[in-house]
N, C-alpha and C positions, 0 to 999 in steps of 0.2 A: 574591648568587647570581643568574645569569641565569634568565629564565623558560623558556629552551629545553628544559631537562631536567626541568621540573616535571611530575609525574604525579599529579594529584589528581582529585577528583570531576568537575571540568569537562572533563577530558580524555577522558572516556567519551562517545563520539559517539552520537547517536541519528539514524539515517538514516530519514527519513520517506518514505512512499509508495514511489515507484519509484527513489528515490535509491540504495537498496541494490543494485538491479540494475545501475545505471550504474557504481557503485563497484566491484562484484565480479561482472562479467558471467559469468565462468567458472563460478561456482557454479550458474548457471541454465541455461546452454547448453553447458557443458563447455569451450569454447575460443572465442577470438575470431579464429581462423584461418578458412580457407575452409570447414571443416566446420561451425563455429558459424554462419557467415553463411548457409549453405544450411539450417541447422536452423530459422532464422526462418520460412522458407517452409513447412517441414514442420509447424510449430506451428499456423499458420493453416489449412493444408490438413487437418490432423488434426481440427480443429473441424468442418470441412465433412464429412469422412468419418464423424464421429460422428453427424451428421444422417442420413447414408446408412444407417449401421448401425441407426439407430432407425426407418428406413423412410420418411423424409420428403424424401430428396434422391436424385436419380439422375444429376445432372450437375454437374461442377466444372470451371471454366475457370481456368487459371493462365497469366498473361501476363507475360513480362519486357518491360517498356516501354523505349522508346528511351533514357530517362534512367537506366536501370538500377534503376528502382523495380519493384516486383512487384505485380500485381493478382490477387486470388483471388476468384472469384464462384461462389456455389453457389445452387441453387434449393431450399434447405431452408426451414424455417419462419421464418428470420430471428431474430437475437438480440432478445429482448424489449425493447420501447422504453418500456414503462411505468415508473413510479417504483418503485424498490426502497425499501420503507418503512423498512427497517432503516438504509440508507445515506442516504436522503433525496434521492437523485439517480437519473437514468435508469439502468435495469438495464444498458444497453449501456455506459454510462460506468463502471459498477462493474466490468464485465468487462475493460475496457481500462486501468483506472487503479488497481485494487486487487489486490494479490497474493492468491493462494489464494481467489479468488472465482470462481464459475462454477456451471454446472448439473450438475456431476459429483461432487458430494459428498452424494448422497442427495437426497431431496425429489422424486424422480420425474422429473427432467429427462432423464436418460439411464440405460438399463439397463446398457449397456456403453459404454466410451469409451477412446480411446487417449491423449488428453491427460490424464494422471492427476493431476498436482499442482495443476491449476487456475491455473497461472502462464503458460500459453501466450500468450494475447492480450496480457496486460499486460506480459510480458517483451519481446515483439516491439515493442510501443509504446515501452517504455522505451529500447530500443536503436536506435530509428529517429530519423533527422533529423526526419521528419514521418510521420504516419499519418492516413489518412482512412477512415472507415467509413460506408457507406451501407446502409440496411436497407429492404427492400421489404415493407410490411405494410399491410393495410387500405386498399389502393389509393393509398397515400402513399409518398413517398421521404423517409426521415429521414437526416440527415447530421450527423456531428461530426468535427472535426479536432483533432489533437494535435501538438505539436512538442516533441521530446525528452521525451515522456511527459506534458507539461503540456497541460491542456485549453485550446483556443483560444476555444471558445464552447459554450454549452449545446446539447444535441441539438435540431435544428430541422427542420421540414418544408421541403424545397426544391422539391417538385413532386409530380406524380401519376404513378402507374404503372397498367398495365392491371389490371382487377379480377381477383383470384385470383392475381396474381403475388406470390410471396414469395421471400425469400432474403437473402443478405448479400454485400456487396462490400467487400473490404478492400484498400486500396492503401498500401504503405509503402516508404520509401526508407531503407536502413540508414545509420546514423551513421558517417561516415568517421573520426571521432575515437575511436570504439570499435573498429571493424574496420579497424585500421591496415594489416594485411597486404594485404587486398583487399576491395573492395566490388562486385566484378564477379561476377555469377552465371554459373555454367557450365551451359549447356543440357544437356549429356550427364549431368551429375550429377543434375539435377532429373528428366530423362527416366527414368533408371534407377529412382529412388525412386517416381515417380508410376506407372510401369508396374507396379511391385511392388504398390502400393496397389490398382490396378485389378484385378489378378489376385486379390487377397485379398477383394475386395468384389464379388461376383457381380453383373453387370448395371449396375454404376456406370460411367458414361462420364466419363473425365478427358481434358481437352484442354489441351495445352501449346503456347503460342505464344511465339515470339521475334521481337520487333519491331525488334531491333537489326541491321537489314540496310541495304545501300546503297540509295539512292533508287530505282533501277530494278529492284530485286529484290523478290520476294514474301516476306512473313513466313514463317519456318520454323514449320510446324504438325505436331504429332504427336497422334494420337488413340488412346486406350487404352480398350478396351471388350471384356470377356471374359465371355460368357454362361456358359462352362464353368468360370469361376472358377479354383480351384487345380488342377483337372485340366489346364487350358490352361497353367498355370504349369509343371507338370511336363513337358508336351510341349515348351514353349519351352526349358527347361533341357536337355532331352535332344536338341535338334535337331542338335547336333554329335556325338552318340553313336549307337551302333547298339543299339536295344532288343532284348532277347532274347525278348520276346513283345509282341503288338500292344496288348493292353488296358492302360489305365491304371486301376489299382485305386482306388476311391473309397469312403470310408466316412464316414458322418455320423450324428450323433445327439445327444440331450440327456440328460445324467445329472447328478444332484446340482447342478442349476442351471448346469451347464457345457455349452456348445454346442461339439461337437467336429467338425472336418472334417480328413480325412487323404486325400491323394492320393499314389500311389507307383507306380514302375515300375523294373525292373532293366534295366541295359544291360551291354554287353560290357566296360566299363572295370573298373578294380580299385579305384577310390576311391568312398567314400560321399559323397553330396551331400545332406544332410538339413538343412532349414531350418525353424525353429520360430517361431511368431508368437502373440502374445496381444493380442487386440483390435486386430489389424493392426500391432502394434509387433513388430519383429524382436527375438528374444531370442538373440543370438549365442552366449551361454553356456548355452543350453538351459534346463533346469529341470525341474520335476515333470512337465510335459506331455510332454517329450521322453523322460524316464525311463519314463513309462507306455507310450509308443509302443514303445520298444525292448524293454521287458519282454514286451509282448503279442506282438511279432514273434518273439522268441526262443522263448518257450514254445509258441506256436501252430505254428511250423515244426518244432520238435523233436517235438511230439506227432504232427503229420502224418507226418513222416519215419519215426517208430517204427511207427505204426499201419499204414503202407503198405509196411513192410519196405525202405524206402530207406536206412535206417541199420540195420546188423546189430547183433545183441545184444551182441557184444563191442566194438563201436565206441562211442567217447565221444560225448556230445551235441555238437551244433554250438554254437559260441559266437556271441554276437550279431554280432561283427564279421565272422564267416564269412557269415552270412545277409545282412548289409548291404553286402557287397562289390558294387560297381557299382550301388548303389541310389540313385535320386533320389527324395526324399520331401519333402512339405510337410505340416507338422503345425500346424494353426491352431485355436486355442480362443478362444471369446468367454466372458468371465467378468465377473460384476457387480462384484466387489471384488478385483481382482488385487493380490497382494502380491509386490513385487519385491525381490530382494536387491540393495541398493546403489541410489544415486540414478540411475544411468544406465539402469535398466530392462533389464539384461543377462540376468537369470536369474529365472525364475518360481519362487515359493516355495509357492503354494497346494497343500496336500495333496490336496484334492478333485479337482484337475485330473489328478493322476496316476491316481487310481482311475477317473475318467470316461474318460480316453483308453484306459487298459488294457482296461476292460470293453468299450467300443464296438468297438475294433480287434480284440480277441480273438474276439468273437462274429461280427463280419461277415467277418473274414479267414478264420476256420474255414469258414464257409459258402461263401466264394468259392473256396477251395482244393478243397472237395468238389465244387463245380460245375464247376471247371476243372482236372481232373487233369493235363492235358498241361502247363499253365503251372506247376502246383505241382511237377511232376517236374523241369522245366528249372531252376527256382530252386533246388531241393534239390541237384541235380547240380552246379550252379555253387558252391553253398555247401560241398559236400563237397570239391571241388577246392581251394577257398579254405582249408578246414581243413587239408588236407595241406600246402599251401604255407606256412601259418602255422606248422605244426610244424617244417618245414625252416627257416623264417625265424628261429624261436626259437633253434634250434641255432646259426645263423650270428650272430644278434644277441648271444648270450652271448660270442662271441669278440670282438665289436666294442665291448662295453661298456668304457669307460675305467676301469681300476682304479688304485688308488694305487700309488706306487712300491714300497711294501712287498709288494704282491701281484705285482709283477714284470712288469706289462704295459707296454711302452713305447709312446710315440707313434709315428706313422707314420715310417718311415725317411727318406722324402723331405722331411719337414717340417723346415724350419730355424726352430726355435722362438726366442722372445725370452727375455731373461734376467729381465725384470720379471715378477713373479707376481701383480700386482694387475690383475684383468681390466679395470678402469676405465681403466688406462693402456695396455692392450695392443690391438693390431690385427693381423689376419691377412689377408694378400693371397692370394687364390686366383688363381693365374696359369696361363695357357694355355701349355703346352709347357716343355721343359727349357731351351731357349735363353733365353726370357724369364725363366724361373725363375732361371737362373744370373746374369743381369744384376741381377735384383731382389735376390737374396741378397747380391751385392756392394754394391749401392746402399743398402740399407736401414740404418735405425738399429737396431743389434742389441738394444738395451735393450728397445724397445717394439714392434718390427715383426717378425712371423713371416711366413714365405713357405711356401706349399704349392703346388708345381707339379703340374698335372694333365696326364695324357697324353691328347691328343685330346679327342673329344667324349664327355661322360659319358652314361650310359644315360638314355633318355627315360622318366622314371618314369610318365608318363601311359599308357604302353603296357606296363607290367611289373608282375608280382605282387611281393609283399613279399620272397619268397625270392630272386628274381633281383636285387632292389635291394640286399639285404644281401650278396649274393655279388659285387657289383661293386666292384672294387678302389678305384676313384677315390672312389666314394660312401663306402665303408668308411673311407677315409683322412680324409674330411671329418668324418664322424660322430665318429671317435676324436679328431681334433684339436679340434673344438668342445667336446666333453666333455658335451654336454647330453643325449645319447641322442635317439631320434626317436619319433614317434607316441605311443603310450601311455606310453613310458618317458621322455618329454621332461621335463626339469627345467631351466628357464631359470637357476636359481640356480647351476647347475654350469658355466655358460658361461665359457670361458676368455679370450675376447676381446670387448670391447664395440664393436669395429668389425670387421665381416666385409666385406672389400672385394674385389669381383669385378673383376679387371684383365685384360681381353682385348684383342686387336687391334681397331683401329677399322675393321673391314671386315665383310663379310657373315658370314664364318665366325665372327668374334669375337662378333658380335651373336647368332648361333645358339647358341654356347656359353654366353653370358650367359643366354639364355632357358632353356636346359636346366637351368642352375644355379638360376635363379629358380623354375622349375617344381618342382624337387626341394625347395627351401626352403619354398615355399608349401604344397606337399602334406604335408610331413613335419615341418617346423619353423616353422609359420606365425607363431608368437609372436615369432620373431627379426625378422620384417618388421613385425609390428604394433607392436612396442616400439622400432622404429627402430634396430636393430643392423646392418642390411644396406645396403651402399653400392655404387655403381658408380664405378670410377675413370674419369677422362676424360683419356686420353693425347692429346697434340696430333696434329693431322693434318699440319701443315706445320712445317718449320724454315726460316727465312729468314736468310741470312748476307750481311752487306754491310760492307765495310771493317773486318773483324775483330769486328764486333758481331753478336749473335745475337738473333733474336726467334722466338717460337713462336706458332702460330695453331691454335686448336681447331676452326675451321670456315672455310668460304670467305669469309664476311662479315668475319671477323676478319682474314684474310689481306689482303683488299682494303683494309681500314682501315689496316693496317701499311704496305702499298705506297703508299697515298696520302700517308702521313706521311713515309716515307723516300725516296719517288720511285721511279718504274718505269724502271730502266735496266739496261744489260748487266752491271753489277757485282753485281746481285742473284743470289744462289745460292739457289734454292728446292728443298727436298727434300720430297717427299710420302712420309710414312712408311707403309709397307705393314704393318708389324707392330712389336710391342714389341722384338723381337729385333734390329731395326735400330738401336736406341738403345744407346749405351754406358752403363755404370752411372751416370756423372755426369749425363748427359742425362735418364735415367729418374728419378733422384732429384730433379733440378731441376724437371722438368715434372709428374711424376705421383705422387711419393711424399713430397716434402717438405711436412709439415703447414703450413708457413708460406705455401707458394705453390701447392700442388696444388688441383685442382677435384674435389670428390666430389659425386655425386648420391645423396641418401638415397632408398632405395626405401620408399614408403609405400602405405597403402591408405586414405588420408584421404578420407572423403566417399563412397566407392564401396560399393555393396551387395555383400556377399560372394557372393551368387548370380551377380552380373554378372562379378565377377573369376573365379569358378569357370568360368563359361561361356566367357570369353575364353581361359583356359588350355586348356580342352578344344578350342575351335575351332582354336587355333594349333598345339597339340601332339598332338591326337587323330588317329584314323584317317581320318575323313571329309574328303574333298577339297573338296566343293562349298561347305560353310559357310566353309572357310578362304579359298576364292577370293572369295566374297561379302564376307568381312571385309576382305580386302586391297583389293578394288575400292572399298569404302565408305570406307576410311581412307587411301587412297593420297594424297589431297589434303593430308593432315597431315604427310607425310614431308618432313623438312628436309634430310637428307643421305642420298644413296643412292650407295653405292660401286659403280661399274660396272667 
């Protein structure tokens, strides 16, 4: 018998030191895609922010170097350089080479910290081609270098620094054999995350530099420093919205060893934008701190509305979602021993956080409302209007809920459904207009491809309440076809198609319709985007015909390449497609719908802070013109194709 299939005691591998990280990087940073790459920077910055939270650091510099390595410098205490007697090596070497080692597991190093599992520095080291650390302490500069996690030399003194200067400098270059998708850091992704960190840590200055510029150009530098902390965060998020009162409410306090900070302000929009953080880590799935905040909000506003006769005796209480309509809020807690549900720190589980936030917000919000009756009244009036719209929406929603065939409710009449009933095999094309819809229905593979034509531009949900959204025929057709329900009724397990493909004309109107559809999906079915079910079809811009042969080009550059290949002469027939309706079914299938040949772009939120995505949608789709103009001016340089 060959040894290939032997499974004995010696086949059980023992991965020593950082080998485990290099073997299974996804277990430690989630993914080796762009998101995981940027996570390396956050791990090192988190350590510096922990120094700031402990009161020892007020400045962090993050530099993307010309060779695409990253340097993080802080002016904290510096990682200890003495010998760790348990390990028998310098403490800094312990931090960078041993998993689950650090000053965050008790012992008085940190009261609160963001890097919870003690794997941050060592994981970054393990996944880097090389990493160098310098520590400024006792007027000396200490240095150590590692390559692929292995120590190159013992910690040594390489020079002197001014008396009193302390801090840590870490430079690392990600390992291209680990990060095979990309090792190029994106300035904008880092900018968003570092801005968020600066908002959450009052008075901390974070400087981001990009040295990857042409010789005659200056480095790109952004500085983030917010004395107002999370109050300025709310102001920033609301800059594209119209606030319904001037004040930003701010509550803070300490209870049960939990430090609570909350900032909030209502605006004229109809969507809630609440973000929660624990020790500066975003918790996108919320948790006990967010529950405590929402409980306090609902109870306090109902008590105020009853006591001040804004709600009549026969009227039902306001629900939380009524009060939170158009609310922008930041809920930030600092806690000594945070317990998260799941490895990814998505949801806080500590019960004491719920009580602490509830108590502090209830008490201080009650006082604020009593001191500011005009603001209290305007919020209550908006909430009562939201309550009425919600009742109307509930009636409309009951009609759009997809029932089983036995209950007799059919799918939308305009939907040409597919025959396969396994969602994993099925895809639905959302098509602009009946003309393109007709071509798509003829072209499609009937077994797996469904077609839903929409008439004109759908409602801009950024400017509409829930009752108007449920009353919109095009939106109703999509909700029914997808099968998941929306908002609080959303259940991804009922999704009928694992590819939702937006197919619009390759012009300005088509781009606008795509944006309206993405706004709807992001606001009411965000998990469809987060879990990778939403795509944009890429129809060709040009058809080139020569000597009975046909080529398709998806942009100007591709057309130029084809022309160079076939020659530029009078036999070339070039057609510029203005819309999908200009293609016959065969062409549409061949270029845009055939799974073997089509190009699809998956819509993702990879690496972007939700608060920034939220702000972008509000800027582009909201009422305020000035922020939209600024956004267009700032991003015009990135436009690749502009249909004139």
